[in-house]
C-alpha positions as CSV (number, residue, x, y, z in Angstrom):
1,X,-6.9,31.6,-2.0
2,X,-7.3,33.6,1.2
3,X,-9.8,32.7,3.9
4,X,-10.7,34.9,6.8
5,X,-11.7,34.1,10.3
6,X,-15.5,33.9,9.5
7,X,-14.9,31.5,6.5
8,X,-15.0,34.2,3.8
9,X,-12.8,33.2,0.8
10,X,-11.3,35.7,-1.7
11,X,-8.6,35.5,-4.3
12,X,-5.1,35.7,-2.8
13,X,-3.4,38.5,-4.6
14,X,-0.3,40.3,-3.1
15,X,-2.4,43.4,-2.4
16,X,-5.1,41.5,-0.6
17,X,-2.5,39.8,1.6
18,X,-0.9,43.1,2.4
19,X,-4.3,44.6,3.3
20,X,-5.1,41.8,5.7
21,X,-1.6,42.1,7.2
22,X,-2.2,45.8,7.9
23,X,-5.6,45.0,9.5
24,X,-3.9,42.6,11.9
25,X,-6.7,40.1,11.5
26,X,-6.3,36.4,11.2
27,X,-6.3,34.9,7.8
28,X,-5.5,31.5,6.1
29,X,-3.5,31.7,2.9
30,X,-3.6,28.6,0.7
31,X,-1.1,28.4,-2.2
32,X,-0.8,26.0,-5.1
33,X,3.0,25.9,-5.1
34,X,5.2,28.8,-3.9
35,X,6.1,30.2,-7.3
36,X,6.0,34.0,-7.4
37,X,4.8,34.1,-3.8
38,X,8.3,33.3,-2.4
39,X,9.2,37.0,-1.9
40,X,5.8,37.6,-0.3
41,X,6.5,34.8,2.2
42,X,10.0,36.1,3.0
43,X,9.4,39.8,3.0
44,X,5.8,40.5,4.0
45,X,5.0,37.4,6.1
46,X,8.6,37.3,7.4
47,X,9.1,33.6,7.2
48,X,12.6,32.3,7.5
49,X,14.3,31.8,4.1
50,X,15.2,28.1,5.0
51,X,11.5,27.3,5.6
52,X,10.5,29.0,2.4
53,X,13.2,27.1,0.5
54,X,11.8,23.8,1.9
55,X,8.3,24.8,0.7
56,X,9.7,25.4,-2.8
57,X,11.1,21.9,-3.1
58,X,8.6,19.1,-2.5
59,X,9.7,15.6,-1.5
60,X,10.3,16.4,2.1
61,X,9.7,14.0,5.0
62,X,7.1,14.8,7.7
63,X,8.6,17.2,10.2
64,X,8.0,20.1,12.6
65,X,10.5,22.9,13.0
66,X,10.3,25.9,15.4
67,X,11.4,29.3,14.1
68,X,11.2,32.8,15.7
69,X,7.5,33.8,15.4
70,X,6.2,30.7,13.5
71,X,6.3,26.9,13.3
72,X,6.9,25.1,10.0
73,X,5.3,21.7,9.4
74,X,5.3,19.1,6.6
75,X,2.3,16.8,6.7
76,X,0.9,14.2,4.3
77,X,-2.3,12.6,3.3
78,X,-3.3,10.1,0.6
79,X,-5.1,10.7,-2.7
80,X,-8.0,8.4,-3.4
81,X,-8.2,6.0,-5.1
82,X,-4.6,5.6,-6.1
83,X,-3.1,6.1,-2.6
84,X,-0.4,8.5,-3.8
85,X,0.9,10.6,-1.0
86,X,-0.2,14.2,-0.9
87,X,2.4,16.6,0.6
88,X,1.3,19.8,2.3
89,X,3.6,22.4,3.8
90,X,2.2,24.6,6.6
91,X,3.5,27.9,8.1
92,X,1.8,28.3,11.4
93,X,1.8,31.6,13.4
94,X,-0.6,33.3,15.8
95,X,-1.8,35.7,13.2
96,X,-2.0,33.6,10.0
97,X,-1.6,30.1,8.6
98,X,-0.2,29.4,5.2
99,X,-0.6,26.1,3.4
100,X,1.4,25.1,0.3
101,X,0.6,22.1,-1.9
102,X,1.0,21.2,-5.6
103,X,-2.1,20.8,-7.7
104,X,-5.7,20.4,-6.5
105,X,-5.8,19.1,-2.9
106,X,-9.3,17.8,-2.0
107,X,-8.5,17.5,1.7
108,X,-7.5,21.2,2.0
109,X,-10.5,22.2,-0.1
110,X,-12.9,20.4,2.3
111,X,-11.5,22.4,5.2
112,X,-12.7,25.6,3.6
113,X,-16.3,24.3,3.7
114,X,-15.9,23.2,7.3
115,X,-14.1,26.3,8.6
116,X,-17.2,28.5,9.0
117,X,-19.1,25.9,11.1
118,X,-16.2,24.6,13.2
119,X,-14.9,25.9,16.5
120,X,-12.9,28.9,15.4
121,X,-14.0,31.7,17.8
122,X,-14.5,31.1,21.5
123,X,-12.9,27.8,22.5
124,X,-9.7,28.1,20.5
125,X,-7.8,30.6,18.5
126,X,-8.6,30.3,14.7
127,X,-5.0,29.4,13.8
128,X,-5.1,26.3,16.0
129,X,-8.5,25.4,14.5
130,X,-7.3,25.8,10.9
131,X,-4.2,23.7,11.6
132,X,-6.2,21.0,13.3
133,X,-8.8,20.8,10.5
134,X,-6.1,20.7,7.7
135,X,-4.0,18.0,9.4
136,X,-7.1,16.0,10.5
137,X,-8.5,16.0,7.0
138,X,-5.1,14.8,5.7
139,X,-4.8,12.1,8.3
140,X,-8.4,10.8,7.7
141,X,-7.7,10.6,3.9
142,X,-5.6,7.5,4.6
143,X,-8.6,5.4,5.8
144,X,-10.6,5.1,2.5
145,X,-7.4,4.3,0.7
146,X,-6.4,1.6,3.1
147,X,-10.0,0.3,3.0
148,X,-9.6,-0.1,-0.7
149,X,-6.3,-2.0,-0.1
150,X,-8.1,-4.3,2.2
151,X,-10.9,-5.1,-0.3
152,X,-8.4,-5.6,-3.1
153,X,-6.2,-7.9,-1.1
154,X,-9.2,-10.1,-0.3
155,X,-10.2,-10.2,-3.9
156,X,-6.7,-11.2,-5.1
157,X,-6.4,-13.9,-2.5
158,X,-9.7,-15.4,-3.6
159,X,-8.5,-15.3,-7.3
160,X,-5.2,-16.9,-6.4
161,X,-6.9,-19.9,-4.8
162,X,-9.0,-20.3,-8.0
163,X,-6.3,-19.8,-10.6
164,X,-2.9,-18.0,-9.9
165,X,-1.7,-15.8,-12.7
166,X,1.3,-13.6,-13.4
167,X,-0.9,-10.5,-13.5
168,X,-1.9,-11.1,-9.8
169,X,1.7,-11.3,-8.8
170,X,2.4,-8.1,-10.6
171,X,-0.5,-6.3,-8.9
172,X,0.6,-7.6,-5.5
173,X,4.0,-6.0,-6.0
174,X,2.4,-2.7,-7.1
175,X,0.2,-2.7,-3.9
176,X,3.3,-3.5,-1.8
177,X,5.2,-0.6,-3.3
178,X,2.3,1.7,-2.6
179,X,2.1,0.6,1.0
180,X,5.8,1.2,1.4
181,X,5.4,4.7,0.1
182,X,2.6,5.3,2.6
183,X,4.6,3.9,5.4
184,X,7.5,6.2,4.7
185,X,5.2,9.2,5.4
186,X,2.8,7.8,8.0
187,X,5.4,6.6,10.5
188,X,7.4,9.9,10.7
189,X,4.2,11.9,10.8
190,X,2.9,9.8,13.7
191,X,6.3,10.3,15.5
192,X,6.1,14.0,14.7
193,X,2.8,14.5,16.6
194,X,4.1,12.3,19.4
195,X,6.9,14.8,20.0
196,X,4.4,17.7,19.8
197,X,2.2,16.1,22.5
198,X,5.1,15.1,24.6
199,X,6.2,18.8,24.9
200,X,9.4,18.4,22.9
201,X,7.8,20.8,20.3
202,X,5.1,23.3,20.9
203,X,2.5,25.3,19.1
204,X,1.9,28.9,20.3
205,X,-1.7,29.4,21.5
206,X,-2.4,25.7,22.1
207,X,-4.5,25.1,25.2
208,X,-5.2,22.0,27.2
209,X,-8.6,21.6,25.4
210,X,-6.8,21.8,22.1
211,X,-4.4,19.1,23.1
212,X,-7.4,16.7,23.4
213,X,-8.1,17.2,19.7
214,X,-4.5,16.7,18.7
215,X,-4.4,13.6,20.8
216,X,-7.3,12.2,18.9
217,X,-5.5,13.1,15.7
218,X,-2.4,11.3,17.0
219,X,-4.6,8.2,17.7
220,X,-5.8,8.3,14.1
221,X,-2.2,8.3,12.9
222,X,-1.4,5.3,15.2
223,X,-4.3,3.4,13.7
224,X,-3.2,4.3,10.1
225,X,0.3,3.1,10.9
226,X,-0.9,-0.1,12.4
227,X,-3.2,-0.7,9.3
228,X,-0.3,-0.1,6.9
229,X,1.8,-2.7,8.8
230,X,-1.0,-5.2,8.9
231,X,-1.8,-4.8,5.2
232,X,1.9,-5.2,4.3
233,X,1.9,-8.5,6.2
234,X,-1.3,-9.5,4.4
235,X,0.4,-8.7,1.1
236,X,3.4,-10.8,2.0
237,X,1.1,-13.7,2.9
238,X,-0.8,-13.3,-0.4
239,X,2.5,-13.4,-2.3
240,X,3.5,-16.6,-0.4
241,X,0.1,-18.1,-1.1
242,X,0.5,-17.3,-4.8
243,X,4.0,-18.9,-4.9
244,X,2.8,-22.0,-2.9
245,X,-0.2,-22.5,-5.2
246,X,1.9,-22.3,-8.3
247,X,4.4,-24.7,-6.7
248,X,1.6,-27.1,-5.8
249,X,0.1,-27.0,-9.3
250,X,3.6,-27.7,-10.7
251,X,4.0,-30.6,-8.3
252,X,0.7,-32.1,-9.6
253,X,1.8,-31.8,-13.2
254,X,5.2,-33.3,-12.4
255,X,3.4,-36.2,-10.6
256,X,1.2,-36.9,-13.6
257,X,4.2,-36.9,-15.9
258,X,6.1,-39.1,-13.6
259,X,3.2,-41.6,-13.5
260,X,3.1,-41.7,-17.3
261,X,6.9,-42.1,-17.6
262,X,6.8,-44.9,-15.0
263,X,4.0,-46.8,-16.8
264,X,6.0,-46.8,-20.0
265,X,9.3,-47.8,-18.4
266,X,8.5,-51.6,-18.1
267,X,6.8,-51.5,-21.5
268,X,9.9,-50.1,-23.1
269,X,12.0,-52.8,-21.3
270,X,9.7,-55.7,-22.4
271,X,9.5,-54.6,-26.0
272,X,13.2,-54.0,-26.1
273,X,14.0,-57.4,-24.6
274,X,11.8,-59.4,-27.0
275,X,12.9,-57.3,-29.9
276,X,16.4,-58.6,-29.6
277,X,17.4,-60.8,-32.6
278,X,18.7,-63.9,-30.7
279,X,18.2,-67.2,-32.3
280,X,16.8,-68.9,-29.2
281,X,14.1,-66.3,-28.8
282,X,13.2,-66.4,-32.5
283,X,13.2,-70.2,-32.9
284,X,11.9,-71.4,-29.5
285,X,10.3,-68.8,-27.2
286,X,8.3,-66.9,-29.9
287,X,7.4,-69.7,-32.2
288,X,4.0,-70.8,-30.8
289,X,1.0,-68.5,-31.1
290,X,0.3,-68.3,-27.4
291,X,3.7,-66.9,-26.6
292,X,2.7,-63.7,-28.4
293,X,-0.4,-63.3,-26.2
294,X,1.5,-64.3,-23.0
295,X,4.8,-62.6,-23.5
296,X,4.1,-60.0,-26.1
297,X,0.8,-58.7,-24.7
298,X,0.2,-60.3,-21.3
299,X,3.4,-59.2,-19.6
300,X,2.8,-55.6,-20.7
301,X,-0.8,-55.5,-19.5
302,X,0.3,-57.1,-16.3
303,X,3.0,-54.5,-15.8
304,X,0.5,-51.7,-16.4
305,X,-2.1,-53.2,-14.0
306,X,0.5,-53.8,-11.3
307,X,1.9,-50.3,-11.5
308,X,-1.6,-48.7,-11.4
309,X,-2.4,-50.8,-8.3
310,X,0.8,-49.7,-6.7
311,X,0.2,-46.1,-7.5
312,X,-3.3,-46.3,-6.1
313,X,-2.1,-48.0,-2.9
314,X,0.5,-45.2,-2.5
315,X,-2.2,-42.6,-2.9
316,X,-0.7,-41.1,-6.1
317,X,-4.0,-41.6,-8.0
318,X,-6.2,-40.2,-5.2
319,X,-6.9,-43.5,-3.5
320,X,-6.1,-44.7,0.1
321,X,-2.4,-44.4,1.1
322,X,-0.4,-47.3,2.4
């Protein structure tokens, strides 16, 4: 796809690109992968082979590199609602801008609709405007994704307090991995624009007025980076809450089992003691009828009542503690 200065879009064939190069008019070339356009980028647009090679192999980190006659950038956005990073390679020069991505890119597509009504004529050269619009659209794509993260973390925390499950823990790990992937691209991208605004790197044609827009873009990236770090801490807290809740529930179960085992301990002792076949017990202690009710039943009931009173006094049954 090739877009001219006034926002007109045509199919990007090699002949169309060469025609616009001969007219010496600004154009924006958007490519879905380099593919067969590699020779066009090297020979017609005269981009450095190293930059073209980087654009052919995705999985780069955010960076900005200065070459003779153009600047090469790798910037990222986030795809809604999954939060998967979207990688876009940009060749920036004073006569044309080339963007390269893989598959449909909604953020770049939105820029085509905005290009005709944005400031592309008097205030700033169109190449700066296109670059700003593309990067701004990519940076802003992080916010709805992070908003979804925020909502989902709150929902999981509420569910954990009601009933912790293994599925919740698995989803927390998935969210944490997604945030780590975003952080790997957001932090370098933020630092990249910090070097641009500090003067370490430069863009041909950028004016003082243009820097204000890129400073606003840098502020957005700082906010995104801070949100990623905040949500990562929230996820760690939610995982700790899950583990603590499961541990507390396990402690309650163990306490209940301990109470039951403790109640039956003196009962087992008494029945075992009076079940011994000693002559004295059989002929004297167990002969009258009342001994059955006193020793056989009374002592066991007394042991249970005494233990329950002790448990309640200690607060093990929910009563007042000693």
